[in-house]
C-alpha atoms as one frame of an Amber mdcrd trajectory, in Angstrom:
protein
   5.709 -16.264  -1.188   2.582 -16.355  -3.130  -1.119 -18.059  -2.672  -2.306
 -19.540  -6.123  -5.693 -21.006  -4.925  -5.771 -21.466  -1.549  -1.963 -22.713
  -1.649   0.973 -20.998   0.509   4.471 -21.004  -1.023   7.496 -20.290   0.808
  11.142 -19.281  -0.497  14.428 -18.737   1.094  16.259 -16.387  -1.422  20.136
 -16.211  -1.575  22.184 -12.671  -2.646  21.479 -12.009  -5.904  18.539 -14.199
  -6.362  15.494 -13.095  -8.381  11.814 -14.128  -6.941   8.347 -13.649  -9.681
   5.004 -13.035  -7.963   2.101 -13.783 -10.509  -0.072 -10.463 -11.053  -2.274
  -9.543  -8.548  -1.012 -12.353  -5.629  -0.589 -11.616  -2.354   2.788 -11.515
  -0.793   5.067 -10.339   1.700   9.107  -9.899   2.416  10.687 -10.796   5.537
  14.284 -10.963   6.309  15.179 -13.787   8.312  18.920 -13.060   8.265  21.139
 -11.261  10.521  21.982  -8.754   7.145  21.447  -5.762   5.396  18.208  -6.975
   2.959  18.143  -4.410  -0.286  14.973  -5.713  -1.754  13.455  -3.954  -5.162
  10.365  -4.758  -6.454   8.973  -3.921 -10.151   5.439  -3.385 -11.345   4.315
  -3.396 -14.905   1.276  -1.106 -13.823   1.964   2.896 -13.689  -0.295   2.388
 -10.146   0.526   1.020  -6.922  -1.264   0.223  -3.976  -0.509  -1.787  -0.710
  -3.177  -3.370   1.470  -2.060  -3.889   5.375  -3.353  -7.131   6.596  -2.990
  -5.801  10.797  -5.764  -2.406   8.990  -8.037  -4.631   6.827  -9.000  -7.078
  10.161  -8.947  -4.159  12.687 -11.635  -3.033  10.357 -13.330  -6.120   9.691
 -16.184  -7.075  12.376 -14.010  -8.997  15.599 -16.755 -11.285  15.978 -15.910
 -12.411  11.915 -11.710 -12.365  12.287 -12.032 -14.510  15.598 -14.826 -16.649
  14.662 -12.475 -17.530  11.174  -8.792 -17.102  12.555  -9.327 -18.392  16.528
  -7.587 -14.920  17.551  -7.455 -14.179  21.448  -8.824 -11.101  22.939  -5.176
 -10.026  23.366  -4.317 -10.319  19.328  -7.941  -8.545  18.515  -6.669  -6.046
  20.745  -3.260  -5.559  19.129  -4.973  -5.044  15.445  -4.706  -1.360  14.852
  -6.836   0.720  12.598  -4.605   2.795  11.236  -1.810   1.519   8.355   1.673
   2.058   9.964   4.513   2.540   7.552   6.700  -0.899   7.266   9.782   1.578
   5.705  10.343   4.846   6.617
């Protein structure tokens, strides 16, 4: 999935498929299947940096997040300021 000019796109891949995300476009991968997902991501740059959406939202003033995303207090309370590892 990637966004271009505010348009999000979602793709369903099968075993052996190859996807491409344009440079500097935010994206994420979700395994919706029942088998193990092996995901290889390659970068042209020697430097990699990821961004936690959960952490970013938790560190943004809550009134802004609530106003723009219409989140309830329970959802706002679930946001964490510490970045959690997705893969260990």
